[in-house]
C-alpha positions in Angstrom: 0.0 0.0 0.0 1.4 3.4 -1.0 1.7 6.0 1.7 0.1 9.4 1.2 2.7 12.2 1.3 1.7 15.8 1.2 3.0 17.8 -1.7 4.3 20.4 0.7 6.6 17.7 2.3 7.9 16.6 -1.1 8.6 20.1 -2.1 10.5 20.8 1.1 12.5 17.6 0.7 13.4 18.4 -2.9 14.4 21.9 -2.0 16.8 20.5 0.6 18.3 18.1 -1.9 18.7 20.9 -4.5 20.4 23.0 -1.8 22.9 20.2 -1.3 23.5 19.7 -5.0 27.3 19.9 -4.9 27.5 17.3 -2.1 25.0 14.8 -3.6 26.0 12.0 -5.9 24.0 10.8 -8.9 22.4 8.0 -7.0 20.7 10.5 -4.6 19.0 12.1 -7.6 18.1 8.9 -9.5 16.6 7.4 -6.3 14.7 10.6 -5.7 13.3 10.5 -9.2 12.1 6.9 -8.7 10.6 7.8 -5.3 8.7 10.7 -6.7 7.3 8.5 -9.5 6.1 6.1 -6.8 4.1 8.9 -5.3 3.0 10.2 -8.7 4.7 13.5 -8.1 6.7 15.2 -10.9 9.7 16.9 -9.2 9.8 20.0 -11.5 12.0 21.9 -9.1 14.6 19.1 -9.3 14.4 18.7 -13.1 14.9 22.5 -13.8 18.1 22.8 -11.8 21.0 23.7 -14.2 23.2 20.7 -14.7 20.6 18.2 -13.5 20.7 16.2 -16.7 24.4 15.6 -16.2 23.8 14.5 -12.6 21.0 12.1 -13.6 23.2 10.6 -16.4 26.3 10.1 -14.3 25.1 7.0 -12.5 24.9 3.2 -12.8 22.7 1.3 -15.2 20.1 1.0 -12.4 20.2 4.8 -11.8 19.8 5.5 -15.5 16.8 3.0 -15.6 15.3 4.5 -12.4 15.3 8.0 -14.0 13.9 6.8 -17.3 11.3 4.7 -15.6 10.3 7.7 -13.4 9.9 9.8 -16.5 7.8 7.1 -18.1 5.6 6.7 -15.1 5.1 10.4 -14.7 4.6 11.1 -18.4 7.5 13.5 -18.4 8.5 13.7 -22.0 11.9 15.5 -21.8 13.6 14.9 -25.1 16.9 16.3 -24.0 17.0 14.2 -20.8 15.9 10.9 -22.5 18.4 11.4 -25.3 21.2 11.9 -22.8 20.1 8.8 -20.8 20.0 6.8 -24.0 23.5 8.1 -25.0 24.8 7.1 -21.6 23.3 3.6 -21.8 24.8 3.1 -25.2 28.1 4.4 -24.0 28.1 2.0 -21.0 27.3 -0.8 -23.3 30.2 0.2 -25.5 31.3 -1.7 -28.6 30.3 -5.0 -27.0 26.6 -4.5 -26.8 26.1 -8.3 -26.8 27.3 -8.4 -23.2 25.0 -6.0 -21.5 24.6 -8.3 -18.5 28.3 -7.9 -17.8 28.0 -4.1 -17.9 25.7 -4.0 -14.9 22.4 -4.2 -16.7 19.9 -6.6 -15.1 16.9 -7.7 -17.1 14.8 -5.3 -15.0 17.0 -2.2 -15.6 17.2 -3.1 -19.3 13.4 -3.6 -19.8 12.5 -0.6 -17.7 14.7 1.6 -19.7 13.4 0.4 -23.1 9.8 0.6 -21.9 10.2 4.2 -20.8 11.4 5.3 -24.2 8.5 3.5 -25.8 5.7 4.9 -23.5 7.1 8.4 -23.9 6.9 7.9 -27.6 10.5 9.0 -28.3 10.3 8.1 -31.9 13.3 10.1 -32.9 15.3 7.7 -30.8 13.6 4.6 -32.3 16.6 3.2 -34.3 18.9 3.5 -31.2 16.3 1.9 -29.0 15.7 -1.0 -31.3 19.5 -1.6 -31.5 19.6 -1.6 -27.8 16.7 -4.0 -27.6 18.5 -6.3 -30.0 21.7 -6.0 -28.1 19.9 -7.2 -25.0 18.8 -10.4 -26.7 21.1 -12.6 -24.5 19.0 -11.3 -21.5 15.6 -12.3 -23.1 15.7 -15.9 -21.9 15.9 -14.8 -18.2 13.2 -12.2 -18.5 9.9 -12.3 -16.6 6.6 -12.0 -18.5 6.5 -8.3 -17.4 9.9 -7.7 -18.8 9.0 -9.4 -22.1 5.8 -7.3 -22.2 7.9 -4.1 -21.8 10.2 -5.1 -24.6 7.1 -5.9 -26.8 6.0 -2.3 -26.3 9.3 -1.1 -27.7 8.9 -3.4 -30.7 5.4 -2.2 -31.3 6.5 1.3 -32.1 
């Protein structure tokens, strides 16, 4: 059961995080994005901070997926942010995209990331997303039905 949190509380917590921007690491921001999505709250004050895209893109595959998933859940269609996240994922995957699992991508982070780009209708990124989906083919056998459903949405585009 989801807990009810007042918007005033979330706003205050986000303002404190923004105030400590220089002391915080990427994971603090990506976890905050995920938490806000769980509450159905779009953290505009966090997303509008100069340099936030760089902070959100400087993390682990899980952090990148958390941010993308939060944007998808909240319907936040930020082309610049999603393109930067995709670039970072492709960069992490490197030339050896057939070994995504060894790069820190779990089936869940991989499918959440692909799903978010599909539900946000980032069609301009479709060729790169489809390449990424294909690169994750070695992960397909170990995916849950939910993960396969998320990949199906990317293919339906």
